[in-house]
N, C-alpha and C positions, 0 to 999 in steps of 0.2 A: 517570536516564539517565547521570549522571556516572560510575557504576561500570561501565557497559557500553562496549565498544569500538564505534565506528562501523564498519559493513560497507560503506558507500558514501557518497559525497558528490557532489552534482551539482544540476542544475536540474530542477524540475517545471514544465512549461509547458502551460497550456491557453489556446489562442488567445482573445483578447478577455476572459479572465476573470482570470488571474493567471500570473505567472512569478516564481519565487523559488529561492534556493539552499537546499537542505535536506540533512540528514544522515539516513541510515537506520540503525536499531538492530535487532539480532536480537530476536525474540519467541519464535518456535517453529518447529521444523523444521530442515532442513539448509540451510546457507548457503554450502556449498563453492564454488558457481559464481556466486553472486549478485554478488560484488564485481567480477568480470570481465565478467559478462554484462549487468549493468544499463548502459544507455548513459549518456553524459555528461549528456544531457537526456532526461528521461522525458516523452514527448508524450502528453497525454491527448486521445484521439480522440473521446470522447463520453460518454454516460450510459447506465446500464443499471438495470433494475428490481432491487431487492434479491432478490425471489423467484427470479429467473432465476439469480442468483449462488448463492443458498443451495441451489437444486436441483442446480446444477453441483458445488458443494462436497460435497454429500451423495454424489453419484456418485463424485467424486474420492477421497473418504475410503475407499470400499469397493474401490478399485482397488489392485492390488498393484504395478502398474508406474508409478504416479504419486505424487508427493510434494506435500504442501501446506506451503508456507513462509510464515510471517507476519513482516513487518517493520513497524516503526513509523517514520514520518517525523516529523521535528521541524525547525523552522526553524533554519538554520545560525547566524543572528545575531538579535539583537533587531530590527534593521531589517527583516528578512525576515518578521517576524510578521504584519504587516498583509496582505501578499499571501497568506500561509498561511491566515489567518483568512478572507480573501475566498474562497478556493477551498473551504474547509470549509463556509462559509455557502452558497455556490452549490449544492453537492450536498445539504447538509442541508435547505435550504429547499424543494428539489424532491423530496425523498425518493428520491434516486437515488445510485448509486455511480459512480465514474469507471472508464472503460475505457482502458487504456494501449494506444496504437496501435503502438508500436515495441518489440516483444518480440524476444528472441534465441533461439538454438538450444536452450538448456536451459530457458528460460522460455516455457511454452506460452501462458499467460494471466496477466495482471496486472490486479488491480482495486484501486481506492482506495476504502476504506470509511470514511466520515466518522463518527468516534466522539468524543463530547465526554468530558471527564473524569468526567462524572456517568453516562454510559451504561454499562450492564453489558456485559461481553464477550459477543457473540452465542454461543449454545450450540453452533452448528455449527462454531465455531472451536476449541472445547475438546475434549479436554484439551490444554494446552500441553506441548510437549516441547522445552524450552529454557529460556532465562533468564526468560521470562514478561513 
């Protein structure tokens, strides 16, 4: 991550689970509006089944009018890692993804997908068009 520029820095907050400062790094897609459209605090409003997200992503990839952008969140400091891991563990243990409640005009939907360093990149997200 040290070679990549951050595209956003702010809070991720899921009531009664975790709140922490994080940085977002580009992975794939267009990032033109993300730095201005992501709110200071990303509020996670709930959980969603992965199958629902993958079905949606499949439809999105075949659309000519929509773009899929992937970003990677990383704790801003070592002190923030405990809360970051708590949020990851919350979604991972339940087999769910996070749904962001406060999206903006350029961002229609935003999901948090918990991936460990050992997990393969889901095929629905490939190929990457960006720094990867």
